[in-house]
VEXPA-782933 format. One record per residue (C-alpha): x negated, y negated, z. Coordinates in steps of 0.001 Angstrom, whole numbers, plus 524288, in hexadecimal, padded with zeros to 5 digits. Example, Ala and Ser with C-alpha at 12.3 -4.5 7.8 and 13.67 -1.06 7.14 Angstrom:
<pts>
7CFF48119481E787CA9A8042481BE4
</pts>
This chain:
<pts>
56173B102A2003856392B04982093956CD1B0717214B3573F7AFA11215F557B1DAFDD22226556E3EAFFF72298C56895AF3BE223905741AAEB5E228215712DAEE80236625633FAE99E234B8567EEADCD122EC756E8AAD89123B51567BCACD19241865609EAC8C22354D5687CABC18234C7563BDAB8382426A555C9ABB0A23E76556F7AB2F02320455D10AA7C6239A35517EAA77C2430754810AA8272379954EC8A9C9E2310F54D6FA946723D6453F13A980323EA553CF5A94792305254344A873023290539C2A846223DAD52E40A888223540532B0A7F4A22A6B53338A73F32340E52560A76E12389C52095A77B222A9152730A6AE2226CA520DDA63F8232495139BA694E22E5F51633A653B2204B5184EA57182246A50BC8A575A22C5D5040CA5E1E22197508BEA54502176550260A496B21F2C4F5D6A51352210A4F585A5812213D04E7FFA538F20FB94E09FA583921BED4E870A64E421C1B4E4D4A678220DED4D6A3A6538211644D7F3A6EB721CC34DD84A78D12137D4D1BBA772720AB04C7F9A7794215E04CDC6A832621D344D386A8B1D2120C4CA60A96A0214554CD61A9652222F84DC2DA96EE221D64E3B2AA36D224694EEF5A9F7521B994F092A9AC420D894F460A8C7520CC54F72BA85861FFF24F154A782D1FD454FADCA6D001FA654F6B7A64901EEDC501D5A5AE01F08F50749A543A1FCC050EF9A5DD82051651B36A556E2044D51B30A55821F55B52880A56F81EEFD52979A56481E03B5364AA56941D8BF53502A5F761CCF453802A5A461BF6954325A5F1B1B6EE53EB3A691E1ACF353F45A651C19E8F54A1CA6B2C1967754099A723F18D6A5370BA7B431945E53285A8961194E35309FA92FD1A00E52897A9F6D19EEB527F5AAA1B1A918523A6AB81E1AAE952587AC2971B51F521CEAD0C11B66D526D8ADDAC1BB41521B5AEB751BAEC52403AF9F71BBC751A58AFEFD1C5B051231B0B2B1C35751658B17A01CA1951000B250E1CA9551DAFB2AC61CB80521CCB25C61BE1751F59B2C941B12751306B247E1AEDC50A87B1BCA1B74550BA8B0E631B0FD511AAB01311B3A8518C4AF6CD1AC05517CAAE8011ACAC5231DAE01A1A74C51FE1AD1A41A55652AEFAC8641A1C952A76ABD0E1983053372AB16D19A3853369AA4E11924853F11A9BD51940B54054A8F9418BBF54939A84851901A54E63A79C8187345477CA7F5817B3055155A887C1748E54793A93B51754D54A51AA1BE1791554485AA6AF185D853B5AAB2441872654032ABC2A1911A53994AC967190A152E9CAD1931967952285AD9051922852030AE66A1985E512D4AECD01995451031AFADE19D5850355AFDAA1A4364FFA7B0C0C1A3864F11EB0D801A0574E8A4B12751AB784DEF2B073F1AA184EA2BAFDA21AC424F14BB053E1B6D24E593B07F91BF6C4DC6FAFC891BC9C4DFF8AF5E61C9684DC08B01B81D1964CDC6AFD711D0A64D150AF1E31D9694D9EEAF9BF1E29F4E665AF4171DCCD4F1CEAFD361DA3E4F809AFE111CCDF504DFAF8F31D24D4FE58AED061D8434F65DAEA521CC08502B6AEB161C3D450845ADF951CB6D4FBE7AD7A11C94B4FC00ADA681BAAF50A1DAD62D1B9F4506A6AC91C1C0274FC37AC6B91B5DF50547ACAF61AADC50F9FAC11F1AF0B505DCAB5E11AEB050095AB9FB1A17350E5AABAC919C1B5113FAACE81A0AF5057BAA7AF1995650A05AAE9918CFE517E6AA96A18E2551409A9B391901851267A93E31836250D6DA8617181BC519C4A7E8C17EBA51EC6A70B417DA452887A72E3188B3524F0A74961971A52274A82D619A7F5211FA89AF1A79551BF5A97571AA5E5224CA9CF51B68E51F1BAA9151BE505262CAAECD1C9F451D7DAAEDD1D5ED51085AA9411D9FE5050BAA5DE1D1454FC39AA9761DCB54F8C0AB7C81DB8C4F5F5ABA7E1E9D14F4EBAC91E1E7724E880AC73D1DF7E4E106AC2F71EBAF4E069AD0F21F0904DB48AD7D01E45F4CD56AD8C51DEFE4C84DACDF81D6294C789AD6871CA004D5BDADA981CB7C4DA07ACCBC1CE9B4D398AC76C1C25B4DB22AD0EF1B9C44E7D2ACAF21BEB64E495ABCC91C1AF4DC29AB9261B5F54E6BCABC691ABCE4F08EAB4A81B3E84E7C9AA8A71B4784E509AA9EC1A5DA4F3BBAAA011A3644F56AA9DC91ABBD4EA77A973E1A42E4F1E4A99B81977A4FDD4A932319D5B4F535A87D31A1A34F050A8611193BF4FE62A85C818EF75021DA7C2B199CA50C5AA856919F0C50CE5A85051ADEF50E6EA91E41B51051655A92551C197517FDA9CB11CBF7525B2A9BAC1D1B752790AA17F1DF435353DAA2B11E4C8536CDAA4B21F37752843AA2C41F5C452345AA8102029E516B2AA0372024651276A977920D8650613A92CB206C650A42A847F206DE50F63A84D9214D15025CA8A6E2193C4FC6EA7D2A216455046DA77FB221BA4FD6AA818822AB14F199A78A22299B4F9E2A6DEA22FC54FECBA775023A394F125A7C1923DB34EE0AA781224BE64DF56A78AC249D54D659A6E0F244CA4D3C5A75E7238744DC15A810A232B44D186A8B4A234864DA25A9754235C54CEEAAA0E42366B4C910A99CE2421E4D59BA9711249AC4E000AA0EA245734D902AAD21240A64DF07AB54124B944ECD5AAFBA24AC14F034AB06023C5A4FE5AAB41923EEA50091AA8EE2489B4F82CA9DAF243F54FBF9A908424A094FE43A8A7923CA050917A94452396A51394A8BBC23F5851D00A8D84233EF51998A9B5C22F8251F5CAA2BC2282F525A6A97372212B524DDA97782124552187A8C142096252EC7A8C5B2029C53606A8B2120F7F52F29A7E5D212BE5304FA78792052D53EC4A7BA4204EB5404AA716220F91538A6A66B62088553B75A68041F9EE547E8A649D1F2A554CAEA6BF11E68D54437A68AA1DACD5386DA64711E2EB52B05A6A6F1E484521DEA693F1F00051331A66C21EFFD5099EA6E861E7CE500C7A782C1EED64F467A7F651EB344F50EA8D8D1EF574EA07A93021F7A44EB2AAA15A1F3B54DDC8AA7B41F30A4E065AADDB1E5C24E178AA0451DFB54D2B3A9F001E0524D2E0AA7CC1D4404DCC6A9F781CCC74D399A94811C8944DB35A89661C2244E7C6A912C1C3EB4E825A90701D2C94F61FA8F981D7A34FD9FA84031DD2C50BABA84171E1CA516F8A7BE21E6AF52492A7E1C1EBF953089A79D41E44F53E9AA78981E8B654556A7EDD1DD04552EFA7D951E2CC55580A8B821E71F548B8A8D161EE8553AEFA88231F0845323AA8E721E6495237EA8F451E67A51DB5A8C731D91750F71A8EB11D5B4506B6A897E1CAD84F89DA8AE71C6734EFEFA7F2E1C9294F040A7A3A1BB0F4FEF1A782F1BBFC4FD98A70361C8744F31FA67BD1C2344FC64A63C21B73350797A5C291BD5F50FACA5C771B0D550E4CA6B321AFD7511D2A6CE71BE3251DD9A641B1BD7652273A6AFD1B11E520CCA786C1B73C5285DA74B61C37F5338FA6E9B1BBDC534DBA7A901B30453482A83901BEE153F72A7C131C592547A8A7C9B1B92F545A8A8B611B8D254A67A8CD71C6C655669A848D1C3FF5598CA8C4A1B7BC557EBA98ED1BF5A56091A947A1CAB45559BA95631D4B454B27A9D6E1CDDD543C0A9AD51C11C54A8DAA0A61B54953DEBAA4D51AEA353911AAC381BAA2545F3AB3611BC24545FDAB71D1ADBB537C7ABB671AE4353B02AC46C1B994546FDACA001B2CF53F4EACCC51A66B5341CAD33F1ADC253B21ADB831B7D253AD6AEA381B5B654735AF07B1BAEF549D1AFE8A1BEB154FBCB01C01B189543FEAFBED1AA8B53AECB04921B26F5429EB10AD1AECA54281B0D2E1A064533E8B0A5F1A0E55309CB17DD1A61153A48B1E1519CA553327B17C41912C52638B1C1A196E852B16B2A091987E52FA5B2A6B18A5D5225DB25E01858851B4BB2FFF18DCD523D3B3AFA1889E521A2B368117AA75130DB36C017D475143AB4524180C55128FB43EF18F7E51935B4E66197C151EE5B4E931A5795229AB404B1A48452AA3B3BCF1B01C52AB5B357E1BD8752592B3BFA1C9D052EA7B448B1D1D952E6EB3A331DC91532EFB2F6E1D36253D48B38091CD21542ABB3BD61DA7C54324B2DD41DF5A54B9AB2A0B1D3C755618B334F1D85A55D6DB34E51E5265653EB3F4D1EC2356E32B34CE1F19B
</pts>
């Protein structure tokens, strides 16, 4: 139980701290804007430096594929269009429950606009309980709980490809979060392929149907685009970090605006309804994506600056890209600051406390019917559900 009276005493002085932080952030923005002006004039040589020294850098910098001062006003979405989305939630496995298993709940959302068609708003649950499924990831040193999250990511992508249908009206497949699966960089190749290959196959199906997929990131904490400006801020003839800054990673001379985020800078340059330049991400895992490598841009959606990501094949088709961005902006406007389809996908997928209780109740009933005895939770779990207070 949280003691608010003790907490209140610790909150004193936080306003002064936040005020100082705001002033420091303002100075960092000014430094970044100055570097942006300089980098815009020297964009071509800086891009070449990025290519030449990429393996010598100690930070991940995205590559701009449009002029840094690009501002594009997004088109108005057509009246008739369709948005599909999917999200996932789970009940994690626990040795203290009546059975060691886990549940994935993947939502299905299809919303038609201007077509007099009913939406699809539901979810598909799947229970994983066989030993070969529960413990398969142990061979790679990956826990069941961690593997469950990876499988959920793949299931969401597969669901999107099944929801998208080739139609005469513009369609957009939206997912909440990044299309760059950074977590896959740290796991063995065999395990990575079991997650990534089905995802890329699902994206390929969407490509064949000419349905763009978009990763929508609210409140992005990335500084991948701003890191390109560190090439301009580098005081050395060439940005060879390993030669000049190997021993001072936390205080490199190019970190003049750290820890500024991309969205903070673009909030000062973009107007509502505008997008900034397109960037090619430099994440190492993208070397496994093939033709689906990820590009991104920042869009002023009105309430905030959102980072939106696309596979390469969307970027290469200007009509597909423009359509996707216009439909995304319409979703944000309809959702008063956040895409309607993403919010509905979350609401359909989320597993609440009552759902968890009912799930294990159903499981207990089935186990009793099967003739199993001593069915119940561990003493620890049973005791934690009660209180002497």
